[in-house]
PDB file of N, CA, C and O in Angstrom, chain B, residues numbered from 101:
ATOM      1  N   MET B 101      48.814  97.922  66.288  1.00  0.00           N
ATOM      2  CA  MET B 101      49.207  97.845  64.900  1.00  0.00           C
ATOM      3  C   MET B 101      48.085  97.169  64.123  1.00  0.00           C
ATOM      4  O   MET B 101      47.500  96.189  64.583  1.00  0.00           O
ATOM      5  N   GLU B 102      47.797  97.696  62.958  1.00  0.00           N
ATOM      6  CA  GLU B 102      46.769  97.113  62.118  1.00  0.00           C
ATOM      7  C   GLU B 102      47.415  96.077  61.209  1.00  0.00           C
ATOM      8  O   GLU B 102      48.557  96.229  60.776  1.00  0.00           O
ATOM      9  N   PHE B 103      46.663  95.032  60.934  1.00  0.00           N
ATOM     10  CA  PHE B 103      47.159  93.986  60.066  1.00  0.00           C
ATOM     11  C   PHE B 103      46.616  94.181  58.655  1.00  0.00           C
ATOM     12  O   PHE B 103      45.502  94.675  58.476  1.00  0.00           O
ATOM     13  N   LEU B 104      47.395  93.798  57.668  1.00  0.00           N
ATOM     14  CA  LEU B 104      46.982  93.932  56.283  1.00  0.00           C
ATOM     15  C   LEU B 104      46.178  92.717  55.866  1.00  0.00           C
ATOM     16  O   LEU B 104      46.432  91.638  56.401  1.00  0.00           O
ATOM     17  N   PRO B 105      45.251  92.812  54.974  1.00  0.00           N
ATOM     18  CA  PRO B 105      44.841  94.023  54.278  1.00  0.00           C
ATOM     19  C   PRO B 105      43.977  94.896  55.174  1.00  0.00           C
ATOM     20  O   PRO B 105      43.196  94.398  55.985  1.00  0.00           O
ATOM     21  N   LEU B 106      44.126  96.184  55.019  1.00  0.00           N
ATOM     22  CA  LEU B 106      43.308  97.139  55.755  1.00  0.00           C
ATOM     23  C   LEU B 106      41.943  97.237  55.089  1.00  0.00           C
ATOM     24  O   LEU B 106      41.825  97.107  53.870  1.00  0.00           O
ATOM     25  N   LYS B 107      40.938  97.463  55.880  1.00  0.00           N
ATOM     26  CA  LYS B 107      39.614  97.695  55.314  1.00  0.00           C
ATOM     27  C   LYS B 107      39.299  99.177  55.456  1.00  0.00           C
ATOM     28  O   LYS B 107      39.183  99.701  56.563  1.00  0.00           O
ATOM     29  N   ILE B 108      39.163  99.837  54.319  1.00  0.00           N
ATOM     30  CA  ILE B 108      38.809 101.247  54.285  1.00  0.00           C
ATOM     31  C   ILE B 108      37.458 101.338  53.585  1.00  0.00           C
ATOM     32  O   ILE B 108      37.327 100.972  52.416  1.00  0.00           O
ATOM     33  N   ASP B 109      36.467 101.823  54.301  1.00  0.00           N
ATOM     34  CA  ASP B 109      35.092 101.907  53.792  1.00  0.00           C
ATOM     35  C   ASP B 109      34.589 100.548  53.332  1.00  0.00           C
ATOM     36  O   ASP B 109      33.861 100.454  52.344  1.00  0.00           O
ATOM     37  N   GLY B 110      34.975  99.493  54.047  1.00  0.00           N
ATOM     38  CA  GLY B 110      34.515  98.146  53.722  1.00  0.00           C
ATOM     39  C   GLY B 110      35.230  97.484  52.558  1.00  0.00           C
ATOM     40  O   GLY B 110      34.886  96.366  52.176  1.00  0.00           O
ATOM     41  N   VAL B 111      36.225  98.163  51.988  1.00  0.00           N
ATOM     42  CA  VAL B 111      36.965  97.625  50.848  1.00  0.00           C
ATOM     43  C   VAL B 111      38.372  97.278  51.300  1.00  0.00           C
ATOM     44  O   VAL B 111      39.040  98.084  51.948  1.00  0.00           O
ATOM     45  N   LYS B 112      38.832  96.054  50.952  1.00  0.00           N
ATOM     46  CA  LYS B 112      40.201  95.657  51.307  1.00  0.00           C
ATOM     47  C   LYS B 112      41.204  96.485  50.514  1.00  0.00           C
ATOM     48  O   LYS B 112      41.102  96.606  49.293  1.00  0.00           O
ATOM     49  N   THR B 113      42.167  97.049  51.220  1.00  0.00           N
ATOM     50  CA  THR B 113      43.197  97.867  50.599  1.00  0.00           C
ATOM     51  C   THR B 113      44.561  97.246  50.886  1.00  0.00           C
ATOM     52  O   THR B 113      44.925  97.042  52.043  1.00  0.00           O
ATOM     53  N   TYR B 114      45.303  96.951  49.839  1.00  0.00           N
ATOM     54  CA  TYR B 114      46.632  96.363  49.975  1.00  0.00           C
ATOM     55  C   TYR B 114      47.696  97.432  49.725  1.00  0.00           C
ATOM     56  O   TYR B 114      47.438  98.441  49.068  1.00  0.00           O
ATOM     57  N   ALA B 115      48.877  97.196  50.254  1.00  0.00           N
ATOM     58  CA  ALA B 115      49.993  98.110  50.004  1.00  0.00           C
ATOM     59  C   ALA B 115      50.418  97.965  48.547  1.00  0.00           C
ATOM     60  O   ALA B 115      50.409  96.865  47.994  1.00  0.00           O
ATOM     61  N   GLY B 116      50.788  99.074  47.940  1.00  0.00           N
ATOM     62  CA  GLY B 116      51.220  99.062  46.544  1.00  0.00           C
ATOM     63  C   GLY B 116      52.673  98.633  46.406  1.00  0.00           C
ATOM     64  O   GLY B 116      53.362  98.361  47.389  1.00  0.00           O
ATOM     65  N   PHE B 117      53.116  98.583  45.153  1.00  0.00           N
ATOM     66  CA  PHE B 117      54.473  98.131  44.854  1.00  0.00           C
ATOM     67  C   PHE B 117      55.517  98.977  45.550  1.00  0.00           C
ATOM     68  O   PHE B 117      56.409  98.429  46.198  1.00  0.00           O
ATOM     69  N   TRP B 118      55.439 100.297  45.440  1.00  0.00           N
ATOM     70  CA  TRP B 118      56.480 101.172  45.975  1.00  0.00           C
ATOM     71  C   TRP B 118      56.522 101.143  47.493  1.00  0.00           C
ATOM     72  O   TRP B 118      57.596 101.237  48.086  1.00  0.00           O
ATOM     73  N   LYS B 119      55.376 101.015  48.120  1.00  0.00           N
ATOM     74  CA  LYS B 119      55.348 100.926  49.575  1.00  0.00           C
ATOM     75  C   LYS B 119      56.015  99.623  50.034  1.00  0.00           C
ATOM     76  O   LYS B 119      56.758  99.618  51.016  1.00  0.00           O
ATOM     77  N   ARG B 120      55.754  98.537  49.333  1.00  0.00           N
ATOM     78  CA  ARG B 120      56.402  97.258  49.657  1.00  0.00           C
ATOM     79  C   ARG B 120      57.895  97.302  49.363  1.00  0.00           C
ATOM     80  O   ARG B 120      58.701  96.767  50.124  1.00  0.00           O
ATOM     81  N   PHE B 121      58.263  97.945  48.250  1.00  0.00           N
ATOM     82  CA  PHE B 121      59.672  98.074  47.895  1.00  0.00           C
ATOM     83  C   PHE B 121      60.430  98.850  48.965  1.00  0.00           C
ATOM     84  O   PHE B 121      61.515  98.448  49.383  1.00  0.00           O
ATOM     85  N   LEU B 122      59.850  99.968  49.405  1.00  0.00           N
ATOM     86  CA  LEU B 122      60.489 100.790  50.437  1.00  0.00           C
ATOM     87  C   LEU B 122      60.608 100.032  51.757  1.00  0.00           C
ATOM     88  O   LEU B 122      61.623 100.145  52.445  1.00  0.00           O
ATOM     89  N   SER B 123      59.591  99.267  52.112  1.00  0.00           N
ATOM     90  CA  SER B 123      59.660  98.505  53.363  1.00  0.00           C
ATOM     91  C   SER B 123      60.739  97.419  53.282  1.00  0.00           C
ATOM     92  O   SER B 123      61.437  97.164  54.264  1.00  0.00           O
ATOM     93  N   GLY B 124      60.875  96.787  52.126  1.00  0.00           N
ATOM     94  CA  GLY B 124      61.949  95.809  51.951  1.00  0.00           C
ATOM     95  C   GLY B 124      63.321  96.457  52.002  1.00  0.00           C
ATOM     96  O   GLY B 124      64.272  95.878  52.527  1.00  0.00           O
ATOM     97  N   LEU B 125      63.420  97.659  51.455  1.00  0.00           N
ATOM     98  CA  LEU B 125      64.681  98.399  51.487  1.00  0.00           C
ATOM     99  C   LEU B 125      65.062  98.769  52.921  1.00  0.00           C
ATOM    100  O   LEU B 125      66.233  98.682  53.290  1.00  0.00           O
ATOM    101  N   ILE B 126      64.093  99.176  53.721  1.00  0.00           N
ATOM    102  CA  ILE B 126      64.360  99.503  55.128  1.00  0.00           C
ATOM    103  C   ILE B 126      64.851  98.262  55.869  1.00  0.00           C
ATOM    104  O   ILE B 126      65.796  98.337  56.655  1.00  0.00           O
ATOM    105  N   ASP B 127      64.206  97.117  55.618  1.00  0.00           N
ATOM    106  CA  ASP B 127      64.654  95.875  56.247  1.00  0.00           C
ATOM    107  C   ASP B 127      66.073  95.513  55.808  1.00  0.00           C
ATOM    108  O   ASP B 127      66.861  95.014  56.612  1.00  0.00           O
ATOM    109  N   ALA B 128      66.400  95.759  54.549  1.00  0.00           N
ATOM    110  CA  ALA B 128      67.751  95.456  54.060  1.00  0.00           C
ATOM    111  C   ALA B 128      68.786  96.382  54.682  1.00  0.00           C
ATOM    112  O   ALA B 128      69.896  95.949  54.991  1.00  0.00           O
ATOM    113  N   ILE B 129      68.436  97.650  54.869  1.00  0.00           N
ATOM    114  CA  ILE B 129      69.364  98.623  55.465  1.00  0.00           C
ATOM    115  C   ILE B 129      69.745  98.207  56.884  1.00  0.00           C
ATOM    116  O   ILE B 129      70.868  98.448  57.328  1.00  0.00           O
ATOM    117  N   ILE B 130      68.822  97.594  57.581  1.00  0.00           N
ATOM    118  CA  ILE B 130      69.106  97.124  58.944  1.00  0.00           C
ATOM    119  C   ILE B 130      70.253  96.112  58.942  1.00  0.00           C
ATOM    120  O   ILE B 130      71.019  96.037  59.902  1.00  0.00           O
ATOM    121  N   PHE B 131      70.369  95.335  57.864  1.00  0.00           N
ATOM    122  CA  PHE B 131      71.380  94.286  57.803  1.00  0.00           C
ATOM    123  C   PHE B 131      72.684  94.712  57.137  1.00  0.00           C
ATOM    124  O   PHE B 131      73.606  93.902  57.041  1.00  0.00           O
ATOM    125  N   ILE B 132      72.789  95.942  56.681  1.00  0.00           N
ATOM    126  CA  ILE B 132      74.007  96.384  55.993  1.00  0.00           C
ATOM    127  C   ILE B 132      75.260  96.240  56.859  1.00  0.00           C
ATOM    128  O   ILE B 132      76.263  95.737  56.354  1.00  0.00           O
ATOM    129  N   PRO B 133      75.267  96.650  58.134  1.00  0.00           N
ATOM    130  CA  PRO B 133      76.495  96.456  58.930  1.00  0.00           C
ATOM    131  C   PRO B 133      76.913  94.986  59.031  1.00  0.00           C
ATOM    132  O   PRO B 133      78.098  94.666  58.933  1.00  0.00           O
ATOM    133  N   ALA B 134      75.951  94.107  59.224  1.00  0.00           N
ATOM    134  CA  ALA B 134      76.274  92.674  59.314  1.00  0.00           C
ATOM    135  C   ALA B 134      76.803  92.157  57.981  1.00  0.00           C
ATOM    136  O   ALA B 134      77.720  91.336  57.955  1.00  0.00           O
ATOM    137  N   ILE B 135      76.240  92.627  56.888  1.00  0.00           N
ATOM    138  CA  ILE B 135      76.696  92.186  55.564  1.00  0.00           C
ATOM    139  C   ILE B 135      78.148  92.579  55.332  1.00  0.00           C
ATOM    140  O   ILE B 135      78.928  91.776  54.820  1.00  0.00           O
ATOM    141  N   PHE B 136      78.525  93.807  55.702  1.00  0.00           N
ATOM    142  CA  PHE B 136      79.917  94.238  55.523  1.00  0.00           C
ATOM    143  C   PHE B 136      80.870  93.410  56.388  1.00  0.00           C
ATOM    144  O   PHE B 136      81.957  93.043  55.941  1.00  0.00           O
ATOM    145  N   ILE B 137      80.469  93.121  57.604  1.00  0.00           N
ATOM    146  CA  ILE B 137      81.314  92.313  58.490  1.00  0.00           C
ATOM    147  C   ILE B 137      81.466  90.902  57.941  1.00  0.00           C
ATOM    148  O   ILE B 137      82.572  90.363  57.891  1.00  0.00           O
ATOM    149  N   PHE B 138      80.351  90.306  57.531  1.00  0.00           N
ATOM    150  CA  PHE B 138      80.403  88.939  57.004  1.00  0.00           C
ATOM    151  C   PHE B 138      81.198  88.865  55.706  1.00  0.00           C
ATOM    152  O   PHE B 138      81.927  87.898  55.482  1.00  0.00           O
ATOM    153  N   ASN B 139      81.066  89.878  54.844  1.00  0.00           N
ATOM    154  CA  ASN B 139      81.804  89.861  53.580  1.00  0.00           C
ATOM    155  C   ASN B 139      83.311  89.938  53.788  1.00  0.00           C
ATOM    156  O   ASN B 139      84.070  89.467  52.941  1.00  0.00           O
ATOM    157  N   TYR B 140      83.752  90.510  54.873  1.00  0.00           N
ATOM    158  CA  TYR B 140      85.180  90.535  55.188  1.00  0.00           C
ATOM    159  C   TYR B 140      85.705  89.109  55.397  1.00  0.00           C
ATOM    160  O   TYR B 140      86.808  88.779  54.961  1.00  0.00           O
ATOM    161  N   PHE B 141      84.909  88.271  56.067  1.00  0.00           N
ATOM    162  CA  PHE B 141      85.332  86.905  56.360  1.00  0.00           C
ATOM    163  C   PHE B 141      85.107  85.943  55.212  1.00  0.00           C
ATOM    164  O   PHE B 141      85.734  84.885  55.176  1.00  0.00           O
ATOM    165  N   ILE B 142      84.236  86.271  54.275  1.00  0.00           N
ATOM    166  CA  ILE B 142      83.950  85.376  53.156  1.00  0.00           C
ATOM    167  C   ILE B 142      85.192  85.161  52.294  1.00  0.00           C
ATOM    168  O   ILE B 142      85.333  84.108  51.670  1.00  0.00           O
ATOM    169  N   LYS B 143      86.079  86.125  52.251  1.00  0.00           N
ATOM    170  CA  LYS B 143      87.256  86.052  51.380  1.00  0.00           C
ATOM    171  C   LYS B 143      88.312  85.062  51.864  1.00  0.00           C
ATOM    172  O   LYS B 143      89.292  84.827  51.157  1.00  0.00           O
ATOM    173  N   THR B 144      88.142  84.474  53.049  1.00  0.00           N
ATOM    174  CA  THR B 144      89.190  83.621  53.598  1.00  0.00           C
ATOM    175  C   THR B 144      89.240  82.246  52.951  1.00  0.00           C
ATOM    176  O   THR B 144      90.307  81.829  52.500  1.00  0.00           O
ATOM    177  N   SER B 145      88.132  81.532  52.890  1.00  0.00           N
ATOM    178  CA  SER B 145      88.124  80.211  52.258  1.00  0.00           C
ATOM    179  C   SER B 145      86.693  79.822  51.901  1.00  0.00           C
ATOM    180  O   SER B 145      85.738  80.456  52.352  1.00  0.00           O
ATOM    181  N   ILE B 146      86.552  78.785  51.095  1.00  0.00           N
ATOM    182  CA  ILE B 146      85.225  78.350  50.650  1.00  0.00           C
ATOM    183  C   ILE B 146      84.382  77.818  51.806  1.00  0.00           C
ATOM    184  O   ILE B 146      83.213  78.189  51.900  1.00  0.00           O
ATOM    185  N   PRO B 147      84.909  76.967  52.692  1.00  0.00           N
ATOM    186  CA  PRO B 147      84.068  76.512  53.811  1.00  0.00           C
ATOM    187  C   PRO B 147      83.590  77.659  54.711  1.00  0.00           C
ATOM    188  O   PRO B 147      82.455  77.646  55.188  1.00  0.00           O
ATOM    189  N   VAL B 148      84.452  78.639  54.937  1.00  0.00           N
ATOM    190  CA  VAL B 148      84.051  79.792  55.743  1.00  0.00           C
ATOM    191  C   VAL B 148      82.980  80.586  55.001  1.00  0.00           C
ATOM    192  O   VAL B 148      82.029  81.064  55.620  1.00  0.00           O
ATOM    193  N   ALA B 149      83.120  80.732  53.694  1.00  0.00           N
ATOM    194  CA  ALA B 149      82.128  81.454  52.897  1.00  0.00           C
ATOM    195  C   ALA B 149      80.767  80.768  52.971  1.00  0.00           C
ATOM    196  O   ALA B 149      79.740  81.438  53.082  1.00  0.00           O
ATOM    197  N   ILE B 150      80.752  79.448  52.911  1.00  0.00           N
ATOM    198  CA  ILE B 150      79.503  78.693  53.008  1.00  0.00           C
ATOM    199  C   ILE B 150      78.890  78.881  54.391  1.00  0.00           C
ATOM    200  O   ILE B 150      77.686  79.108  54.511  1.00  0.00           O
ATOM    201  N   LEU B 151      79.702  78.789  55.426  1.00  0.00           N
ATOM    202  CA  LEU B 151      79.208  78.962  56.794  1.00  0.00           C
ATOM    203  C   LEU B 151      78.635  80.368  56.999  1.00  0.00           C
ATOM    204  O   LEU B 151      77.568  80.526  57.592  1.00  0.00           O
ATOM    205  N   ILE B 152      79.338  81.374  56.515  1.00  0.00           N
ATOM    206  CA  ILE B 152      78.875  82.756  56.656  1.00  0.00           C
ATOM    207  C   ILE B 152      77.562  82.959  55.908  1.00  0.00           C
ATOM    208  O   ILE B 152      76.663  83.638  56.405  1.00  0.00           O
ATOM    209  N   THR B 153      77.446  82.376  54.723  1.00  0.00           N
ATOM    210  CA  THR B 153      76.203  82.491  53.951  1.00  0.00           C
ATOM    211  C   THR B 153      75.041  81.852  54.685  1.00  0.00           C
ATOM    212  O   THR B 153      73.944  82.410  54.713  1.00  0.00           O
ATOM    213  N   VAL B 154      75.264  80.695  55.277  1.00  0.00           N
ATOM    214  CA  VAL B 154      74.213  80.021  56.047  1.00  0.00           C
ATOM    215  C   VAL B 154      73.823  80.872  57.260  1.00  0.00           C
ATOM    216  O   VAL B 154      72.641  80.980  57.587  1.00  0.00           O
ATOM    217  N   ILE B 155      74.797  81.466  57.916  1.00  0.00           N
ATOM    218  CA  ILE B 155      74.513  82.322  59.074  1.00  0.00           C
ATOM    219  C   ILE B 155      73.703  83.542  58.649  1.00  0.00           C
ATOM    220  O   ILE B 155      72.739  83.907  59.322  1.00  0.00           O
ATOM    221  N   GLN B 156      74.083  84.178  57.539  1.00  0.00           N
ATOM    222  CA  GLN B 156      73.347  85.349  57.054  1.00  0.00           C
ATOM    223  C   GLN B 156      71.895  84.996  56.737  1.00  0.00           C
ATOM    224  O   GLN B 156      70.977  85.714  57.133  1.00  0.00           O
ATOM    225  N   LEU B 157      71.691  83.901  56.031  1.00  0.00           N
ATOM    226  CA  LEU B 157      70.331  83.486  55.687  1.00  0.00           C
ATOM    227  C   LEU B 157      69.527  83.155  56.936  1.00  0.00           C
ATOM    228  O   LEU B 157      68.342  83.474  57.023  1.00  0.00           O
ATOM    229  N   SER B 158      70.175  82.516  57.896  1.00  0.00           N
ATOM    230  CA  SER B 158      69.490  82.171  59.148  1.00  0.00           C
ATOM    231  C   SER B 158      69.096  83.420  59.928  1.00  0.00           C
ATOM    232  O   SER B 158      67.987  83.497  60.458  1.00  0.00           O
ATOM    233  N   LEU B 159      69.995  84.397  60.003  1.00  0.00           N
ATOM    234  CA  LEU B 159      69.690  85.632  60.732  1.00  0.00           C
ATOM    235  C   LEU B 159      68.503  86.368  60.121  1.00  0.00           C
ATOM    236  O   LEU B 159      67.623  86.837  60.844  1.00  0.00           O
ATOM    237  N   TYR B 160      68.475  86.472  58.790  1.00  0.00           N
ATOM    238  CA  TYR B 160      67.366  87.181  58.162  1.00  0.00           C
ATOM    239  C   TYR B 160      66.060  86.408  58.337  1.00  0.00           C
ATOM    240  O   TYR B 160      65.005  87.011  58.533  1.00  0.00           O
ATOM    241  N   THR B 161      66.124  85.084  58.268  1.00  0.00           N
ATOM    242  CA  THR B 161      64.929  84.271  58.468  1.00  0.00           C
ATOM    243  C   THR B 161      64.407  84.418  59.893  1.00  0.00           C
ATOM    244  O   THR B 161      63.205  84.581  60.104  1.00  0.00           O
ATOM    245  N   ILE B 162      65.302  84.361  60.861  1.00  0.00           N
ATOM    246  CA  ILE B 162      64.903  84.527  62.268  1.00  0.00           C
ATOM    247  C   ILE B 162      64.338  85.927  62.486  1.00  0.00           C
ATOM    248  O   ILE B 162      63.331  86.084  63.177  1.00  0.00           O
ATOM    249  N   TYR B 163      64.969  86.944  61.909  1.00  0.00           N
ATOM    250  CA  TYR B 163      64.482  88.328  62.009  1.00  0.00           C
ATOM    251  C   TYR B 163      63.052  88.433  61.480  1.00  0.00           C
ATOM    252  O   TYR B 163      62.186  89.017  62.131  1.00  0.00           O
ATOM    253  N   SER B 164      62.812  87.871  60.313  1.00  0.00           N
ATOM    254  CA  SER B 164      61.483  87.953  59.707  1.00  0.00           C
ATOM    255  C   SER B 164      60.449  87.204  60.535  1.00  0.00           C
ATOM    256  O   SER B 164      59.365  87.729  60.791  1.00  0.00           O
ATOM    257  N   ILE B 165      60.764  86.003  60.949  1.00  0.00           N
ATOM    258  CA  ILE B 165      59.811  85.206  61.724  1.00  0.00           C
ATOM    259  C   ILE B 165      59.537  85.856  63.070  1.00  0.00           C
ATOM    260  O   ILE B 165      58.381  85.948  63.483  1.00  0.00           O
ATOM    261  N   TYR B 166      60.569  86.305  63.757  1.00  0.00           N
ATOM    262  CA  TYR B 166      60.399  86.904  65.084  1.00  0.00           C
ATOM    263  C   TYR B 166      59.495  88.136  65.028  1.00  0.00           C
ATOM    264  O   TYR B 166      58.512  88.229  65.763  1.00  0.00           O
ATOM    265  N   PHE B 167      59.836  89.075  64.151  1.00  0.00           N
ATOM    266  CA  PHE B 167      59.064  90.311  64.112  1.00  0.00           C
ATOM    267  C   PHE B 167      57.648  90.086  63.583  1.00  0.00           C
ATOM    268  O   PHE B 167      56.708  90.723  64.059  1.00  0.00           O
ATOM    269  N   ASN B 168      57.479  89.194  62.611  1.00  0.00           N
ATOM    270  CA  ASN B 168      56.135  88.915  62.123  1.00  0.00           C
ATOM    271  C   ASN B 168      55.299  88.201  63.177  1.00  0.00           C
ATOM    272  O   ASN B 168      54.097  88.445  63.275  1.00  0.00           O
ATOM    273  N   TYR B 169      55.903  87.337  63.955  1.00  0.00           N
ATOM    274  CA  TYR B 169      55.163  86.599  64.977  1.00  0.00           C
ATOM    275  C   TYR B 169      54.768  87.501  66.145  1.00  0.00           C
ATOM    276  O   TYR B 169      53.609  87.504  66.560  1.00  0.00           O
ATOM    277  N   TYR B 170      55.722  88.263  66.675  1.00  0.00           N
ATOM    278  CA  TYR B 170      55.452  89.060  67.872  1.00  0.00           C
ATOM    279  C   TYR B 170      54.823  90.426  67.584  1.00  0.00           C
ATOM    280  O   TYR B 170      54.057  90.929  68.406  1.00  0.00           O
ATOM    281  N   TYR B 171      55.128  91.028  66.446  1.00  0.00           N
ATOM    282  CA  TYR B 171      54.660  92.380  66.169  1.00  0.00           C
ATOM    283  C   TYR B 171      53.765  92.484  64.934  1.00  0.00           C
ATOM    284  O   TYR B 171      53.210  93.549  64.667  1.00  0.00           O
ATOM    285  N   GLY B 172      53.618  91.405  64.186  1.00  0.00           N
ATOM    286  CA  GLY B 172      52.759  91.422  63.010  1.00  0.00           C
ATOM    287  C   GLY B 172      53.407  91.989  61.764  1.00  0.00           C
ATOM    288  O   GLY B 172      52.799  91.964  60.694  1.00  0.00           O
ATOM    289  N   ALA B 173      54.624  92.498  61.872  1.00  0.00           N
ATOM    290  CA  ALA B 173      55.344  93.050  60.723  1.00  0.00           C
ATOM    291  C   ALA B 173      56.798  93.261  61.112  1.00  0.00           C
ATOM    292  O   ALA B 173      57.122  93.401  62.292  1.00  0.00           O
ATOM    293  N   THR B 174      57.664  93.283  60.117  1.00  0.00           N
ATOM    294  CA  THR B 174      59.063  93.602  60.389  1.00  0.00           C
ATOM    295  C   THR B 174      59.174  95.104  60.599  1.00  0.00           C
ATOM    296  O   THR B 174      58.186  95.825  60.459  1.00  0.00           O
ATOM    297  N   ILE B 175      60.347  95.572  60.927  1.00  0.00           N
ATOM    298  CA  ILE B 175      60.552  96.995  61.193  1.00  0.00           C
ATOM    299  C   ILE B 175      60.217  97.826  59.959  1.00  0.00           C
ATOM    300  O   ILE B 175      59.571  98.867  60.074  1.00  0.00           O
ATOM    301  N   GLY B 176      60.639  97.386  58.802  1.00  0.00           N
ATOM    302  CA  GLY B 176      60.358  98.127  57.575  1.00  0.00           C
ATOM    303  C   GLY B 176      58.898  98.116  57.189  1.00  0.00           C
ATOM    304  O   GLY B 176      58.411  99.072  56.584  1.00  0.00           O
ATOM    305  N   LYS B 177      58.194  97.061  57.524  1.00  0.00           N
ATOM    306  CA  LYS B 177      56.786  96.945  57.151  1.00  0.00           C
ATOM    307  C   LYS B 177      55.838  97.523  58.177  1.00  0.00           C
ATOM    308  O   LYS B 177      54.623  97.502  57.980  1.00  0.00           O
ATOM    309  N   SER B 178      56.370  98.036  59.261  1.00  0.00           N
ATOM    310  CA  SER B 178      55.542  98.618  60.303  1.00  0.00           C
ATOM    311  C   SER B 178      54.816  99.843  59.766  1.00  0.00           C
ATOM    312  O   SER B 178      55.397 100.631  59.020  1.00  0.00           O
ATOM    313  N   ASN B 179      53.562 100.008  60.135  1.00  0.00           N
ATOM    314  CA  ASN B 179      52.775 101.159  59.716  1.00  0.00           C
ATOM    315  C   ASN B 179      53.314 102.461  60.283  1.00  0.00           C
ATOM    316  O   ASN B 179      53.015 103.533  59.756  1.00  0.00           O
ATOM    317  N   LYS B 180      54.098 102.387  61.340  1.00  0.00           N
ATOM    318  CA  LYS B 180      54.614 103.595  61.978  1.00  0.00           C
ATOM    319  C   LYS B 180      55.743 104.232  61.176  1.00  0.00           C
ATOM    320  O   LYS B 180      55.977 105.436  61.289  1.00  0.00           O
ATOM    321  N   ILE B 181      56.440 103.443  60.372  1.00  0.00           N
ATOM    322  CA  ILE B 181      57.580 103.973  59.614  1.00  0.00           C
ATOM    323  C   ILE B 181      57.124 104.511  58.265  1.00  0.00           C
ATOM    324  O   ILE B 181      57.503 105.613  57.868  1.00  0.00           O
ATOM    325  N   ILE B 182      56.315 103.736  57.567  1.00  0.00           N
ATOM    326  CA  ILE B 182      55.897 104.130  56.218  1.00  0.00           C
ATOM    327  C   ILE B 182      54.495 104.663  56.261  1.00  0.00           C
ATOM    328  O   ILE B 182      53.950 105.051  55.228  1.00  0.00           O
TER     329      ILE B 182
END
């Protein structure tokens, strides 16, 4: 996997807005099933809602750190997908 910025003909090339937007959207789609499950439990009480929110934020943070550390990019930001 190549790391950004890419050098094409000696010039640094960065991903544009739409490419970054699409990669973020792909990463968000991965979490849609978990979001629906967690939102079912959020309606029970305020302490449960706070706990679920902390869990959701932790999962996405761990996902981002893990994939960036071991693979250099998340699934959505991988050069193989976009």
